[in-house]
C-alpha positions as CSV (number, residue, x, y, z in Angstrom):
1,M,-8.9,65.1,72.1
2,K,-8.8,65.1,68.3
3,I,-6.1,62.4,68.4
4,K,-8.2,60.1,70.5
5,Q,-11.1,60.5,68.1
6,E,-8.8,59.8,65.2
7,I,-7.5,56.6,67.0
8,A,-11.1,55.5,67.7
9,I,-11.9,56.0,64.0
10,M,-8.8,54.0,63.0
11,Q,-9.6,51.1,65.3
12,K,-13.1,51.1,64.0
13,D,-11.8,51.0,60.5
14,S,-9.4,48.2,61.3
15,N,-12.2,46.0,62.8
16,E,-14.2,46.2,59.6
17,D,-13.8,44.0,56.7
18,P,-10.4,44.5,55.1
19,L,-11.8,44.1,51.6
20,V,-14.0,47.1,52.0
21,R,-11.7,50.1,51.9
22,R,-12.6,53.5,52.8
23,R,-11.1,56.6,51.4
24,K,-8.2,58.0,53.3
25,H,-9.1,61.1,55.4
26,R,-7.3,64.1,54.5
27,L,-5.0,65.2,57.2
28,D,-4.7,68.8,56.1
29,H,-6.6,70.1,59.1
30,L,-4.1,68.5,61.6
31,T,-1.1,70.3,62.9
32,H,2.4,68.9,62.6
33,E,2.5,67.6,66.2
34,E,-0.9,65.9,65.7
35,K,0.3,64.2,62.6
36,I,3.4,62.9,64.4
37,E,1.2,61.8,67.3
38,R,-1.1,60.0,64.9
39,K,1.8,58.3,63.2
40,K,3.1,57.1,66.6
41,M,-0.3,55.7,67.5
42,K,-0.6,53.9,64.2
43,N,2.9,52.5,64.7
44,R,2.0,51.3,68.2
45,M,-1.1,49.6,66.8
46,A,0.9,47.9,64.1
47,A,3.5,46.8,66.5
48,Q,0.9,45.3,68.9
49,T,-0.8,43.5,66.0
50,S,2.6,42.1,64.9
51,R,3.3,40.9,68.5
52,D,-0.1,39.3,68.6
53,R,0.5,37.5,65.3
54,K,3.9,36.4,66.5
55,K,2.5,35.1,69.8
56,I,-0.1,33.0,67.9
57,K,2.5,31.7,65.5
58,M,4.8,30.8,68.4
59,D,1.9,29.0,70.2
60,N,1.2,27.0,67.1
61,M,4.8,26.1,66.7
62,E,5.1,25.0,70.3
63,T,2.0,22.8,69.9
64,T,3.5,21.3,66.7
65,I,6.8,20.7,68.5
66,K,5.0,18.8,71.3
67,I,3.2,16.6,68.8
68,L,6.3,15.9,66.7
69,S,8.4,15.2,69.8
70,E,5.8,12.6,71.0
71,E,5.7,11.1,67.5
72,N,9.5,11.0,67.4
73,K,9.6,9.1,70.8
74,Q,7.1,6.6,69.5
75,L,9.1,6.1,66.3
76,N,12.3,5.7,68.2
77,K,10.7,3.0,70.4
78,R,9.4,1.2,67.3
79,N,12.8,1.4,65.7
80,A,14.5,0.0,68.8
81,Y,11.9,-2.9,68.8
82,L,12.4,-3.6,65.1
83,E,16.2,-3.6,65.5
84,E,16.0,-6.1,68.4
85,R,13.6,-8.3,66.3
86,L,16.1,-8.1,63.4
87,K,19.0,-9.2,65.6
88,E,16.9,-12.0,67.0
89,L,16.0,-13.3,63.6
90,E,19.6,-12.9,62.3
91,R,20.7,-14.9,65.4
92,R,18.1,-17.6,64.7
93,L,19.1,-17.7,61.0
94,G,22.7,-18.0,61.9
95,G,21.9,-20.9,64.2
96,I,20.1,-22.7,61.3
97,Y,23.1,-22.1,59.0
98,D,25.5,-23.3,61.7
99,G,23.4,-26.5,62.1
100,L,23.4,-27.1,58.3
101,T,27.2,-26.5,58.2
102,I,27.8,-29.0,61.0
103,D,25.7,-31.6,59.3
104,T,27.4,-31.2,56.0
105,Q,30.9,-31.1,57.5
106,S,30.3,-34.3,59.4
107,G,30.1,-36.3,56.1
108,N,27.0,-34.8,54.5
109,V,24.6,-36.7,56.7
110,Q,21.5,-35.1,55.3
111,E,22.6,-35.6,51.7
112,K,23.4,-39.3,52.4
113,A,20.0,-39.8,54.1
114,M,18.3,-38.2,51.1
115,A,20.3,-40.4,48.7
116,L,19.4,-43.5,50.6
117,N,15.7,-42.6,50.5
118,L,15.9,-42.0,46.7
119,L,17.7,-45.3,46.3
120,E,15.0,-47.1,48.3
121,I,12.2,-45.5,46.2
122,C,14.0,-46.5,43.0
123,I,14.4,-50.1,44.2
124,I,10.7,-50.3,45.2
125,L,9.6,-48.9,41.8
126,T,11.9,-51.3,40.0
127,V,10.4,-54.3,41.9
128,W,6.9,-53.0,41.3
129,F,7.5,-52.6,37.6
130,T,9.1,-56.0,37.3
131,I,6.2,-57.6,39.0
132,K,3.8,-55.7,36.8
133,R,5.7,-56.6,33.7
134,S,5.7,-60.3,34.6
135,L,2.0,-60.2,35.2
136,M,1.4,-58.4,31.9
137,E,3.5,-60.8,30.0
138,S,1.8,-63.8,31.6
139,S,-1.6,-62.4,30.8
140,W,-0.4,-61.5,27.3
141,L,0.9,-65.0,26.7
142,M,-2.2,-66.6,28.0
143,M,-4.4,-64.4,25.9
144,H,-2.5,-65.0,22.7
145,Q,-1.8,-68.6,23.1
146,T,-5.4,-69.4,23.5
147,S,-6.2,-67.2,20.5
148,M,-7.5,-69.2,17.5
149,I,-6.6,-66.6,14.8
150,P,-3.1,-67.6,13.5
151,S,-3.3,-65.5,10.4
152,Q,-3.4,-62.2,12.2
153,Q,-0.3,-60.3,13.2
154,K,0.9,-60.8,16.7
155,P,0.3,-57.8,18.9
156,K,3.3,-55.9,20.2
157,R,4.5,-56.6,23.7
158,P,3.7,-54.0,26.4
159,R,6.3,-51.3,27.0
160,D,8.9,-52.2,29.6
161,L,8.9,-49.3,32.1
162,S,11.3,-50.9,34.6
163,T,14.4,-50.1,32.4
164,F,13.3,-46.5,32.3
165,T,13.1,-46.4,36.1
166,Q,16.5,-48.0,36.6
167,V,18.2,-45.5,34.2
168,T,16.6,-42.6,36.0
169,C,17.6,-43.8,39.4
170,I,21.2,-44.4,38.4
171,T,21.6,-41.0,36.8
172,Q,20.4,-39.3,39.9
173,F,23.2,-40.8,42.0
174,K,26.1,-39.9,39.7
């Protein structure tokens, strides 16, 4: 009967706040068998507490495993999708490069077309500057021939921009 009372006291003590410690009871009044029985009971309680903690820890770990497994599945799906997308983009890029290679191997069709466009632009600019120059010269001559101030210095001719355009166009095609 004493042992059961001691166990009840120990359980009561274990349910209280662990920060508030009580003095240990002296066990001088117990017999040797009662001390052994008390030690066994304490050991059983500690083992049960340990099993309970282990069960809680295992439950938490199982929950974590489920969550991480689901996340892993989703990441594997995303990875597979991204790998397929990468292969598709590489295939498309390869097709673009193949198209450029075919065009350039068949006589640089694109480069020739670009060169012809640049030549056409240069010719148009040359004609435009030539017409502009002739209009400027004619207006310059008309303005200065009618001038009645012979003592003044003749003004300089307008700058000829057509030669600059011709040189630029020729250097681009070399």
